[in-house]
N, CA, C and O atoms as a GROMACS GRO file, in nm:
protein
  344
    1MET      N    1  -5.086  -0.492  -3.308
    1MET     CA    2  -4.978  -0.535  -3.391
    1MET      C    3  -4.880  -0.421  -3.407
    1MET      O    4  -4.916  -0.311  -3.449
    2THR      N    5  -4.759  -0.450  -3.374
    2THR     CA    6  -4.662  -0.343  -3.377
    2THR      C    7  -4.583  -0.339  -3.506
    2THR      O    8  -4.520  -0.237  -3.536
    3LYS      N    9  -4.585  -0.446  -3.582
    3LYS     CA   10  -4.511  -0.446  -3.707
    3LYS      C   11  -4.598  -0.494  -3.821
    3LYS      O   12  -4.694  -0.569  -3.802
    4ARG      N   13  -4.564  -0.448  -3.940
    4ARG     CA   14  -4.639  -0.492  -4.058
    4ARG      C   15  -4.597  -0.633  -4.092
    4ARG      O   16  -4.479  -0.668  -4.083
    5THR      N   17  -4.692  -0.714  -4.130
    5THR     CA   18  -4.665  -0.853  -4.162
    5THR      C   19  -4.704  -0.881  -4.306
    5THR      O   20  -4.818  -0.854  -4.346
    6THR      N   21  -4.611  -0.934  -4.384
    6THR     CA   22  -4.642  -0.973  -4.521
    6THR      C   23  -4.678  -1.120  -4.523
    6THR      O   24  -4.651  -1.192  -4.427
    7ARG      N   25  -4.738  -1.164  -4.631
    7ARG     CA   26  -4.776  -1.305  -4.641
    7ARG      C   27  -4.656  -1.396  -4.626
    7ARG      O   28  -4.663  -1.495  -4.553
    8LYS      N   29  -4.545  -1.366  -4.692
    8LYS     CA   30  -4.428  -1.452  -4.684
    8LYS      C   31  -4.372  -1.455  -4.543
    8LYS      O   32  -4.331  -1.561  -4.495
    9ALA      N   33  -4.369  -1.341  -4.475
    9ALA     CA   34  -4.321  -1.338  -4.337
    9ALA      C   35  -4.416  -1.417  -4.248
    9ALA      O   36  -4.371  -1.488  -4.157
   10ALA      N   37  -4.544  -1.406  -4.272
   10ALA     CA   38  -4.641  -1.480  -4.192
   10ALA      C   39  -4.626  -1.630  -4.214
   10ALA      O   40  -4.632  -1.708  -4.119
   11GLU      N   41  -4.607  -1.671  -4.339
   11GLU     CA   42  -4.589  -1.813  -4.367
   11GLU      C   43  -4.464  -1.867  -4.299
   11GLU      O   44  -4.464  -1.980  -4.250
   12ALA      N   45  -4.358  -1.788  -4.296
   12ALA     CA   46  -4.235  -1.831  -4.233
   12ALA      C   47  -4.251  -1.845  -4.082
   12ALA      O   48  -4.173  -1.914  -4.017
   13ALA      N   49  -4.352  -1.780  -4.027
   13ALA     CA   50  -4.373  -1.782  -3.882
   13ALA      C   51  -4.434  -1.914  -3.834
   13ALA      O   52  -4.445  -1.934  -3.713
   14GLY      N   53  -4.472  -2.001  -3.924
   14GLY     CA   54  -4.533  -2.128  -3.883
   14GLY      C   55  -4.683  -2.121  -3.904
   14GLY      O   56  -4.729  -2.107  -4.017
   15THR      N   57  -4.759  -2.132  -3.796
   15THR     CA   58  -4.904  -2.128  -3.806
   15THR      C   59  -4.950  -1.984  -3.827
   15THR      O   60  -4.910  -1.893  -3.755
   16VAL      N   61  -5.034  -1.966  -3.928
   16VAL     CA   62  -5.090  -1.835  -3.960
   16VAL      C   63  -5.242  -1.846  -3.961
   16VAL      O   64  -5.298  -1.955  -3.974
   17VAL      N   65  -5.308  -1.731  -3.947
   17VAL     CA   66  -5.454  -1.727  -3.943
   17VAL      C   67  -5.503  -1.621  -4.040
   17VAL      O   68  -5.450  -1.510  -4.043
   18TYR      N   69  -5.604  -1.656  -4.119
   18TYR     CA   70  -5.667  -1.560  -4.209
   18TYR      C   71  -5.774  -1.486  -4.130
   18TYR      O   72  -5.867  -1.548  -4.080
   19CYS      N   73  -5.762  -1.354  -4.118
   19CYS     CA   74  -5.853  -1.272  -4.037
   19CYS      C   75  -5.951  -1.191  -4.120
   19CYS      O   76  -6.030  -1.114  -4.064
   20GLY      N   77  -5.950  -1.206  -4.250
   20GLY     CA   78  -6.040  -1.130  -4.335
   20GLY      C   79  -6.178  -1.192  -4.339
   20GLY      O   80  -6.203  -1.294  -4.276
   21PRO      N   81  -6.268  -1.130  -4.413
   21PRO     CA   82  -6.403  -1.183  -4.427
   21PRO      C   83  -6.400  -1.317  -4.503
   21PRO      O   84  -6.314  -1.339  -4.588
   22SER      N   85  -6.493  -1.405  -4.471
   22SER     CA   86  -6.500  -1.533  -4.541
   22SER      C   87  -6.525  -1.510  -4.689
   22SER      O   88  -6.605  -1.426  -4.727
   23ILE      N   89  -6.454  -1.586  -4.772
   23ILE     CA   90  -6.469  -1.579  -4.916
   23ILE      C   91  -6.504  -1.720  -4.962
   23ILE      O   92  -6.422  -1.812  -4.953
   24LYS      N   93  -6.624  -1.736  -5.012
   24LYS     CA   94  -6.675  -1.868  -5.050
   24LYS      C   95  -6.579  -1.938  -5.146
   24LYS      O   96  -6.541  -1.883  -5.249
   25GLY      N   97  -6.541  -2.060  -5.111
   25GLY     CA   98  -6.454  -2.141  -5.193
   25GLY      C   99  -6.306  -2.106  -5.180
   25GLY      O  100  -6.221  -2.170  -5.243
   26VAL      N  101  -6.274  -2.005  -5.099
   26VAL     CA  102  -6.134  -1.964  -5.085
   26VAL      C  103  -6.087  -1.977  -4.941
   26VAL      O  104  -5.991  -2.050  -4.914
   27ALA      N  105  -6.153  -1.908  -4.848
   27ALA     CA  106  -6.109  -1.910  -4.707
   27ALA      C  107  -6.223  -1.867  -4.616
   27ALA      O  108  -6.307  -1.784  -4.653
   28LYS      N  109  -6.224  -1.925  -4.498
   28LYS     CA  110  -6.319  -1.884  -4.394
   28LYS      C  111  -6.243  -1.799  -4.293
   28LYS      O  112  -6.126  -1.823  -4.265
   29GLN      N  113  -6.312  -1.700  -4.239
   29GLN     CA  114  -6.250  -1.613  -4.140
   29GLN      C  115  -6.200  -1.695  -4.021
   29GLN      O  116  -6.267  -1.788  -3.976
   30PHE      N  117  -6.083  -1.659  -3.972
   30PHE     CA  118  -6.016  -1.720  -3.857
   30PHE      C  119  -5.975  -1.866  -3.878
   30PHE      O  120  -5.966  -1.943  -3.782
   31THR      N  121  -5.952  -1.904  -4.003
   31THR     CA  122  -5.899  -2.037  -4.031
   31THR      C  123  -5.748  -2.034  -4.013
   31THR      O  124  -5.681  -1.945  -4.064
   32ALA      N  125  -5.696  -2.133  -3.940
   32ALA     CA  126  -5.552  -2.142  -3.916
   32ALA      C  127  -5.489  -2.235  -4.019
   32ALA      O  128  -5.547  -2.337  -4.056
   33TYR      N  129  -5.371  -2.199  -4.065
   33TYR     CA  130  -5.296  -2.279  -4.162
   33TYR      C  131  -5.155  -2.303  -4.108
   33TYR      O  132  -5.092  -2.212  -4.054
   34ASN      N  133  -5.109  -2.425  -4.124
   34ASN     CA  134  -4.974  -2.460  -4.085
   34ASN      C  135  -4.901  -2.508  -4.209
   34ASN      O  136  -4.961  -2.577  -4.292
   35ASN      N  137  -4.776  -2.475  -4.223
   35ASN     CA  138  -4.696  -2.516  -4.341
   35ASN      C  139  -4.747  -2.451  -4.469
   35ASN      O  140  -4.758  -2.518  -4.572
   36GLY      N  141  -4.779  -2.324  -4.464
   36GLY     CA  142  -4.821  -2.251  -4.583
   36GLY      C  143  -4.971  -2.239  -4.596
   36GLY      O  144  -5.047  -2.301  -4.520
   37ILE      N  145  -5.012  -2.160  -4.692
   37ILE     CA  146  -5.155  -2.139  -4.716
   37ILE      C  147  -5.197  -2.216  -4.841
   37ILE      O  148  -5.114  -2.243  -4.927
   38PRO      N  149  -5.326  -2.252  -4.851
   38PRO     CA  150  -5.372  -2.328  -4.969
   38PRO      C  151  -5.361  -2.246  -5.097
   38PRO      O  152  -5.357  -2.123  -5.095
   39GLU      N  153  -5.357  -2.317  -5.208
   39GLU     CA  154  -5.340  -2.253  -5.339
   39GLU      C  155  -5.450  -2.152  -5.369
   39GLU      O  156  -5.422  -2.045  -5.425
   40GLY      N  157  -5.574  -2.181  -5.334
   40GLY     CA  158  -5.683  -2.088  -5.361
   40GLY      C  159  -5.664  -1.955  -5.292
   40GLY      O  160  -5.686  -1.849  -5.351
   41LEU      N  161  -5.622  -1.959  -5.166
   41LEU     CA  162  -5.598  -1.835  -5.092
   41LEU      C  163  -5.473  -1.766  -5.144
   41LEU      O  164  -5.467  -1.643  -5.151
   42LYS      N  165  -5.374  -1.843  -5.180
   42LYS     CA  166  -5.251  -1.785  -5.236
   42LYS      C  167  -5.282  -1.709  -5.365
   42LYS      O  168  -5.232  -1.598  -5.385
   43ALA      N  169  -5.364  -1.767  -5.452
   43ALA     CA  170  -5.402  -1.701  -5.577
   43ALA      C  171  -5.483  -1.575  -5.549
   43ALA      O  172  -5.465  -1.473  -5.617
   44ALA      N  173  -5.571  -1.581  -5.449
   44ALA     CA  174  -5.652  -1.464  -5.414
   44ALA      C  175  -5.565  -1.351  -5.361
   44ALA      O  176  -5.592  -1.234  -5.389
   45THR      N  177  -5.459  -1.384  -5.285
   45THR     CA  178  -5.372  -1.279  -5.231
   45THR      C  179  -5.288  -1.215  -5.341
   45THR      O  180  -5.249  -1.099  -5.330
   46GLU      N  181  -5.262  -1.289  -5.447
   46GLU     CA  182  -5.188  -1.231  -5.560
   46GLU      C  183  -5.275  -1.133  -5.637
   46GLU      O  184  -5.225  -1.034  -5.691
   47LYS      N  185  -5.406  -1.160  -5.644
   47LYS     CA  186  -5.498  -1.071  -5.712
   47LYS      C  187  -5.532  -0.949  -5.627
   47LYS      O  188  -5.550  -0.839  -5.680
   48ASN      N  189  -5.541  -0.969  -5.496
   48ASN     CA  190  -5.579  -0.863  -5.403
   48ASN      C  191  -5.478  -0.861  -5.290
   48ASN      O  192  -5.489  -0.939  -5.195
   49LYS      N  193  -5.380  -0.774  -5.298
   49LYS     CA  194  -5.270  -0.768  -5.201
   49LYS      C  195  -5.318  -0.740  -5.059
   49LYS      O  196  -5.248  -0.774  -4.963
   50VAL      N  197  -5.434  -0.679  -5.042
   50VAL     CA  198  -5.486  -0.651  -4.909
   50VAL      C  199  -5.513  -0.781  -4.833
   50VAL      O  200  -5.496  -0.786  -4.711
   51LEU      N  201  -5.555  -0.885  -4.904
   51LEU     CA  202  -5.580  -1.013  -4.839
   51LEU      C  203  -5.455  -1.067  -4.770
   51LEU      O  204  -5.464  -1.127  -4.663
   52ALA      N  205  -5.340  -1.046  -4.831
   52ALA     CA  206  -5.215  -1.095  -4.774
   52ALA      C  207  -5.189  -1.032  -4.637
   52ALA      O  208  -5.135  -1.098  -4.548
   53ALA      N  209  -5.226  -0.907  -4.620
   53ALA     CA  210  -5.206  -0.839  -4.492
   53ALA      C  211  -5.301  -0.890  -4.384
   53ALA      O  212  -5.279  -0.866  -4.265
   54LEU      N  213  -5.405  -0.961  -4.425
   54LEU     CA  214  -5.500  -1.017  -4.329
   54LEU      C  215  -5.464  -1.158  -4.287
   54LEU      O  216  -5.540  -1.223  -4.216
   55ILE      N  217  -5.349  -1.206  -4.331
   55ILE     CA  218  -5.296  -1.336  -4.287
   55ILE      C  219  -5.189  -1.304  -4.184
   55ILE      O  220  -5.084  -1.250  -4.217
   56VAL      N  221  -5.217  -1.337  -4.059
   56VAL     CA  222  -5.129  -1.298  -3.949
   56VAL      C  223  -5.074  -1.420  -3.877
   56VAL      O  224  -5.137  -1.526  -3.876
   57PRO      N  225  -4.956  -1.407  -3.816
   57PRO     CA  226  -4.904  -1.517  -3.734
   57PRO      C  227  -4.999  -1.545  -3.617
   57PRO      O  228  -5.066  -1.454  -3.568
   58LEU      N  229  -5.004  -1.668  -3.574
   58LEU     CA  230  -5.094  -1.709  -3.468
   58LEU      C  231  -5.080  -1.622  -3.344
   58LEU      O  232  -5.180  -1.589  -3.280
   59GLU      N  233  -4.959  -1.583  -3.309
   59GLU     CA  234  -4.939  -1.502  -3.189
   59GLU      C  235  -4.998  -1.362  -3.201
   59GLU      O  236  -5.017  -1.295  -3.099
   60ASP      N  237  -5.027  -1.315  -3.322
   60ASP     CA  238  -5.089  -1.185  -3.342
   60ASP      C  239  -5.241  -1.192  -3.348
   60ASP      O  240  -5.307  -1.089  -3.358
   61LEU      N  241  -5.298  -1.312  -3.344
   61LEU     CA  242  -5.442  -1.328  -3.356
   61LEU      C  243  -5.521  -1.253  -3.249
   61LEU      O  244  -5.618  -1.186  -3.284
   62PRO      N  245  -5.485  -1.260  -3.120
   62PRO     CA  246  -5.565  -1.186  -3.020
   62PRO      C  247  -5.575  -1.036  -3.050
   62PRO      O  248  -5.682  -0.976  -3.033
   63GLU      N  249  -5.466  -0.976  -3.095
   63GLU     CA  250  -5.469  -0.833  -3.128
   63GLU      C  251  -5.555  -0.808  -3.251
   63GLU      O  252  -5.628  -0.709  -3.256
   64ALA      N  253  -5.547  -0.895  -3.351
   64ALA     CA  254  -5.629  -0.879  -3.471
   64ALA      C  255  -5.777  -0.890  -3.435
   64ALA      O  256  -5.859  -0.812  -3.484
   65MET      N  257  -5.811  -0.986  -3.351
   65MET     CA  258  -5.951  -1.003  -3.309
   65MET      C  259  -5.999  -0.881  -3.228
   65MET      O  260  -6.114  -0.839  -3.241
   66ARG      N  261  -5.910  -0.826  -3.147
   66ARG     CA  262  -5.946  -0.707  -3.069
   66ARG      C  263  -5.978  -0.591  -3.163
   66ARG      O  264  -6.077  -0.520  -3.142
   67GLN      N  265  -5.896  -0.572  -3.265
   67GLN     CA  266  -5.920  -0.464  -3.360
   67GLN      C  267  -6.051  -0.483  -3.434
   67GLN      O  268  -6.124  -0.386  -3.456
   68LEU      N  269  -6.081  -0.604  -3.472
   68LEU     CA  270  -6.208  -0.631  -3.541
   68LEU      C  271  -6.327  -0.608  -3.448
   68LEU      O  272  -6.428  -0.551  -3.489
   69ARG      N  273  -6.314  -0.652  -3.325
   69ARG     CA  274  -6.422  -0.637  -3.227
   69ARG      C  275  -6.447  -0.489  -3.195
   69ARG      O  276  -6.562  -0.446  -3.184
   70GLN      N  277  -6.340  -0.411  -3.182
   70GLN     CA  278  -6.352  -0.269  -3.148
   70GLN      C  279  -6.372  -0.180  -3.270
   70GLN      O  280  -6.391  -0.059  -3.258
   71ARG      N  281  -6.366  -0.240  -3.387
   71ARG     CA  282  -6.384  -0.167  -3.513
   71ARG      C  283  -6.289  -0.050  -3.526
   71ARG      O  284  -6.327   0.062  -3.560
   72SER      N  285  -6.162  -0.080  -3.498
   72SER     CA  286  -6.058   0.022  -3.513
   72SER      C  287  -5.926  -0.047  -3.542
   72SER      O  288  -5.910  -0.166  -3.517
   73GLY      N  289  -5.831   0.028  -3.594
   73GLY     CA  290  -5.699  -0.026  -3.620
   73GLY      C  291  -5.680  -0.072  -3.764
   73GLY      O  292  -5.772  -0.072  -3.845
   74ARG      N  293  -5.557  -0.111  -3.792
   74ARG     CA  294  -5.515  -0.150  -3.926
   74ARG      C  295  -5.592  -0.271  -3.979
   74ARG      O  296  -5.639  -0.270  -4.093
   75ILE      N  297  -5.605  -0.374  -3.897
   75ILE     CA  298  -5.675  -0.496  -3.942
   75ILE      C  299  -5.820  -0.465  -3.978
   75ILE      O  300  -5.870  -0.514  -4.079
   76HIS      N  301  -5.886  -0.385  -3.897
   76HIS     CA  302  -6.026  -0.350  -3.927
   76HIS      C  303  -6.036  -0.272  -4.056
   76HIS      O  304  -6.126  -0.296  -4.137
   77THR      N  305  -5.945  -0.179  -4.077
   77THR     CA  306  -5.945  -0.100  -4.200
   77THR      C  307  -5.926  -0.190  -4.322
   77THR      O  308  -5.996  -0.174  -4.422
   78LEU      N  309  -5.831  -0.283  -4.314
   78LEU     CA  310  -5.808  -0.377  -4.423
   78LEU      C  311  -5.928  -0.469  -4.444
   78LEU      O  312  -5.966  -0.498  -4.557
   79TYR      N  313  -5.987  -0.514  -4.336
   79TYR     CA  314  -6.106  -0.600  -4.341
   79TYR      C  315  -6.218  -0.529  -4.418
   79TYR      O  316  -6.279  -0.588  -4.508
   80LYS      N  317  -6.244  -0.403  -4.384
   80LYS     CA  318  -6.349  -0.328  -4.451
   80LYS      C  319  -6.316  -0.308  -4.600
   80LYS      O  320  -6.406  -0.310  -4.684
   81ALA      N  321  -6.189  -0.288  -4.632
   81ALA     CA  322  -6.149  -0.272  -4.771
   81ALA      C  323  -6.178  -0.398  -4.851
   81ALA      O  324  -6.226  -0.392  -4.964
   82VAL      N  325  -6.148  -0.513  -4.793
   82VAL     CA  326  -6.173  -0.641  -4.861
   82VAL      C  327  -6.323  -0.667  -4.869
   82VAL      O  328  -6.373  -0.714  -4.972
   83GLN      N  329  -6.393  -0.637  -4.764
   83GLN     CA  330  -6.537  -0.659  -4.761
   83GLN      C  331  -6.608  -0.582  -4.873
   83GLN      O  332  -6.706  -0.630  -4.928
   84GLY      N  333  -6.558  -0.466  -4.905
   84GLY     CA  334  -6.617  -0.385  -5.012
   84GLY      C  335  -6.589  -0.440  -5.150
   84GLY      O  336  -6.659  -0.406  -5.246
   85ARG      N  337  -6.487  -0.526  -5.163
   85ARG     CA  338  -6.448  -0.581  -5.294
   85ARG      C  339  -6.504  -0.720  -5.321
   85ARG      O  340  -6.504  -0.764  -5.436
   86THR      N  341  -6.551  -0.790  -5.218
   86THR     CA  342  -6.595  -0.928  -5.238
   86THR      C  343  -6.742  -0.937  -5.268
   86THR      O  344  -6.794  -1.047  -5.288
   0.00000   0.00000   0.00000
């Protein structure tokens, strides 16, 4: 990922994917959303701003998955930060 993506920018991009760890009752990892994100996830991103950075446009998904698989990069760092809080 070459640019930082905020939740609002990601939502404007159309289909977005949550790449963070699954959060029971809120979101499952790699769930795609079209036309915005559900209220539960939206509320969670307001409480924990790191979650918003883990919502990426669909076209950025392969790079996000690569970072998680290789355990390096911005997405992996954010993932680990969220994992420690849930």
